[in-house]
C-alpha angles and dihedrals in degrees: 000000000000127000090242091058093058105096104161131356133206116211117193110205095027091152093062135086099273099023095058092049092046089053090054093046091052094044091053084060090057095255121144109239129200100204103203120208135159117281109263094026124103131230119230116268092246089064099042092048092058113095092213095052118080125196106240116186113201142135127226088222092055109074098188090054088055092052089053093044093052097044115130088007119128094184133042129190108199108203103140113110142140095259101162121127090237142025128190086227114033088206086077090076092056096041094050103030100038106018090042092051091052093050090049094050089049089052091048089051091049090052095041091238107191100219138005123201112200121201109217125160134261086229087080090072090058130221131307113289092197135342094312118107120247114262137176089256095052113135100225118206098179121083120243110281097222145029086248096057092040092053094046090050088054092050090052089055092050089049091057090055090060090048086058086053090059101263117140105234130162123190125209123190120202124206120209104331124207144158143090119337111077143344100242142130088272090056098049097146090055089051089051089049091052091048090051092051099045111015102043094249114171104145127133132189109256111330091338094243099114111105138228139178120243124206122199110227095232090053089049092053095050087045091060090050092049091048089052088052104036110014118122114238113261091015128127122213126195109222108198143123137221126345120238141159120242088254092053093046094053091046090056091048087054093045096049091049099037093243122138115207126147113225116253117210121221113206110249092231087059092049094046092049090051093048090050088055091050093046089051091050091048094048093043105036105015095246105151109240119226091220137005132215094256090060092049090052090054087061089069090067136066119240103189107158139206114219097178095114094060090044093053100038103032103026088242113175132183138222110236109262095241090052092050092048091050092051091046091047090052089053095050088051091052092053092049094049 
C-alpha cells in the first residue's frame, strides 16, 4: 500500500496511549483520521483540535456503529482492546477482544476496506523456551498466561480466517511499550520509571535477572504505519526494542537520571501471595487489583525477543533504549514541573 493510496483511516482505541499518538502521526501526514472512542467518552484536546482528526464514537460490541465508523475508510488500525490485568467478568476479554475484532472485520468487509492492521501482543508467542530469542515462528508449548493473551491469540486466529476469505489483514505484536503520552496501565514501564525517579522505587521480581523486551512508543507508532505500507497479508510482526533484565533496566534508569539505587529483589512466592490476595479482593469486592497471579507467573520466564523480521520486511527501526529513557524522563519531569 502506498501513502498516496491512503484516503481516510479508522483508528479504534484512539483515546488510548498508542492510538491517540498514532492518530496525530497520521494526521501530520495529511491523512483524514476517524478517531474512534467509546460513546460517552471524550478524546484528548490535542486530537479534537486537529482539523484532520474526527471524533468517531463507536463501540466494538455494536456492529452498526462500526459500519458507520469505517464508512469511506480504506485503512483500519485496530488497537482497541480490553487490556487491563483484571476484569470482574473474565468473559469481557472474549467479548471485546475476540467478538469485537470479528464485528470490526465484518464492518470492514461490508465497507470494502482495503487493508486492516490489527494490534495484537507479543505475549501470544509465549516466553523463551531456551536461550533462543522469541520470534514469530516459535513453536510455543506453554498455554497463554492470562485471559488477555488467550483472547488476543483467539482474535489472531479469527483474523486468519478472514485472510483466507480474501481480506488484506496484517498483524503487529508489540512487546512492553513505554514512553511519553500518559501514565496509565497501558504505559506501565513509564509509571515504573516515574516511581523510580520520584518515589524511591527499585524493586525487581525475584533476583531481577529475568529479561524482557522494551519498545519505545514512537517506534511503535512508526511500526504500525510501516506495517500498513509494507506488511505482507496474513503476516504477524513483532514490534519491539532492546532486551534487558529488570536489574539492567533499573540501572539504566539510574544512569540516565543520575540516581544511584541498588535493585532490591522481592521473592516471587511473596509477590504471588500478594497477587492472590488482590485477585480475591477484586473478585469478591470489586477492588481492582494492581496485578494478578498470571502476570506474576510471567516474571518467572525470560522474554528476550528477536525483531529482525519487522526490520527486514517493514524497514522498522528502533530508538536506543538509553535515548528513549532520557526522552521519557524529560517528559515525566515536564509533567511534574
